[in-house]
Each structure stands twice: as structure tokens, then as C-alpha cells.
Short mmCIF file of the C-alpha atoms (twelve columns), coordinates in Angstrom:
data_MODEL
# 
_entry.id   MODEL 
# 
loop_
_atom_site.group_PDB 
_atom_site.id 
_atom_site.type_symbol 
_atom_site.label_atom_id 
_atom_site.label_alt_id 
_atom_site.label_comp_id 
_atom_site.label_asym_id 
_atom_site.label_seq_id 
_atom_site.Cartn_x 
_atom_site.Cartn_y 
_atom_site.Cartn_z 
_atom_site.pdbx_PDB_model_num 
ATOM 1  C CA . UNK A 1  119.593 114.056 125.459 1 
ATOM 2  C CA . UNK A 2  120.781 112.171 122.397 1 
ATOM 3  C CA . UNK A 3  123.822 110.107 122.473 1 
ATOM 4  C CA . UNK A 4  124.673 112.478 119.116 1 
ATOM 5  C CA . UNK A 5  124.304 115.462 121.206 1 
ATOM 6  C CA . UNK A 6  126.549 113.846 124.541 1 
ATOM 7  C CA . UNK A 7  129.388 113.498 121.996 1 
ATOM 8  C CA . UNK A 8  129.122 116.646 119.985 1 
ATOM 9  C CA . UNK A 9  129.305 118.468 123.717 1 
ATOM 10 C CA . UNK A 10 132.050 115.948 124.752 1 
ATOM 11 C CA . UNK A 11 134.339 116.546 121.820 1 
ATOM 12 C CA . UNK A 12 133.570 120.392 122.209 1 
ATOM 13 C CA . UNK A 13 134.867 120.249 125.813 1 
ATOM 14 C CA . UNK A 14 138.018 118.085 125.058 1 
ATOM 15 C CA . UNK A 15 138.723 120.947 121.890 1 
ATOM 16 C CA . UNK A 16 138.660 123.869 124.630 1 
ATOM 17 C CA . UNK A 17 140.509 121.995 127.139 1 
ATOM 18 C CA . UNK A 18 143.288 121.062 124.295 1 
ATOM 19 C CA . UNK A 19 142.974 124.674 123.012 1 
ATOM 20 C CA . UNK A 20 143.239 126.452 126.448 1 
ATOM 21 C CA . UNK A 21 146.184 123.771 127.649 1 
ATOM 22 C CA . UNK A 22 148.343 124.674 124.925 1 
ATOM 23 C CA . UNK A 23 147.710 129.011 124.815 1 
ATOM 24 C CA . UNK A 24 148.492 128.127 128.725 1 
ATOM 25 C CA . UNK A 25 152.055 126.285 127.757 1 
ATOM 26 C CA . UNK A 26 152.397 129.058 125.453 1 
ATOM 27 C CA . UNK A 27 151.755 131.827 127.981 1 
ATOM 28 C CA . UNK A 28 153.866 129.900 130.778 1 
ATOM 29 C CA . UNK A 29 156.545 127.847 129.519 1 
ATOM 30 C CA . UNK A 30 157.241 128.631 126.338 1 
ATOM 31 C CA . UNK A 31 160.974 129.552 125.663 1 
ATOM 32 C CA . UNK A 32 160.203 132.200 122.887 1 
ATOM 33 C CA . UNK A 33 157.328 135.210 123.016 1 
ATOM 34 C CA . UNK A 34 157.357 135.353 119.117 1 
ATOM 35 C CA . UNK A 35 155.939 131.684 118.894 1 
ATOM 36 C CA . UNK A 36 153.579 131.023 115.888 1 
ATOM 37 C CA . UNK A 37 151.338 128.670 117.417 1 
ATOM 38 C CA . UNK A 38 151.328 130.949 120.611 1 
ATOM 39 C CA . UNK A 39 150.499 134.020 118.568 1 
ATOM 40 C CA . UNK A 40 147.772 132.220 116.907 1 
ATOM 41 C CA . UNK A 41 146.132 130.963 119.575 1 
ATOM 42 C CA . UNK A 42 146.235 134.409 121.062 1 
ATOM 43 C CA . UNK A 43 144.243 135.797 118.292 1 
ATOM 44 C CA . UNK A 44 141.407 133.609 119.032 1 
ATOM 45 C CA . UNK A 45 141.198 133.819 122.794 1 
ATOM 46 C CA . UNK A 46 138.579 136.264 124.628 1 
ATOM 47 C CA . UNK A 47 139.861 139.708 125.938 1 
ATOM 48 C CA . UNK A 48 140.147 138.984 129.255 1 
ATOM 49 C CA . UNK A 49 142.664 136.032 128.538 1 
ATOM 50 C CA . UNK A 50 144.701 137.906 126.220 1 
ATOM 51 C CA . UNK A 51 145.157 140.588 128.703 1 
ATOM 52 C CA . UNK A 52 146.093 138.072 131.270 1 
ATOM 53 C CA . UNK A 53 148.321 136.470 128.541 1 
ATOM 54 C CA . UNK A 54 149.957 139.786 127.585 1 
ATOM 55 C CA . UNK A 55 150.531 140.494 131.330 1 
ATOM 56 C CA . UNK A 56 152.195 136.877 132.045 1 
ATOM 57 C CA . UNK A 57 154.475 137.347 129.180 1 
ATOM 58 C CA . UNK A 58 155.344 140.882 129.922 1 
ATOM 59 C CA . UNK A 59 156.445 139.408 133.178 1 
ATOM 60 C CA . UNK A 60 158.246 136.642 131.985 1 
ATOM 61 C CA . UNK A 61 160.190 138.504 128.753 1 
ATOM 62 C CA . UNK A 62 161.029 141.854 129.624 1 
ATOM 63 C CA . UNK A 63 161.417 144.421 127.164 1 
ATOM 64 C CA . UNK A 64 160.143 142.287 124.503 1 
ATOM 65 C CA . UNK A 65 156.443 142.362 123.187 1 
ATOM 66 C CA . UNK A 66 154.584 138.928 122.443 1 
ATOM 67 C CA . UNK A 67 152.768 138.939 119.366 1 
ATOM 68 C CA . UNK A 68 149.353 140.286 119.665 1 
ATOM 69 C CA . UNK A 69 150.286 142.291 122.873 1 
# 
């Protein structure tokens, strides 16, 4: 593969890890289920990830419906 293609793939992997990591932080550690950043990331996640996120947020914040769930 060319050096450019390796760089593009590497950048894509880093981008996915950063976005996924921030979403994981929102679901597991954020103290507000209505966070704008978390809700924005929630809208772009695949359905299986959204389902897991909503279930986890429901466990952490009973009686509250997180944005997008």
C-alpha cells in the first residue's frame, strides 16, 4: 500500500477511537444524560450501539430518558 493510503487508514482508525471513546465516556461516566455532546454522538452511532447506550443510561439514570432514547 502507498504511504498516503496508510496515513488515511490510520487517521480513520484514530477518529473512530476518539469518537467511540467520547461516546463511551458519555454513557458510562457523564453526570448528565442530556449532554449536548453525548446526544450529538448518539445520533451518529449504529443502532446496536444506540441500543446499548440507551439501556446503560437507563440503568444509570432511572426515571430519566436520555436525549435520543
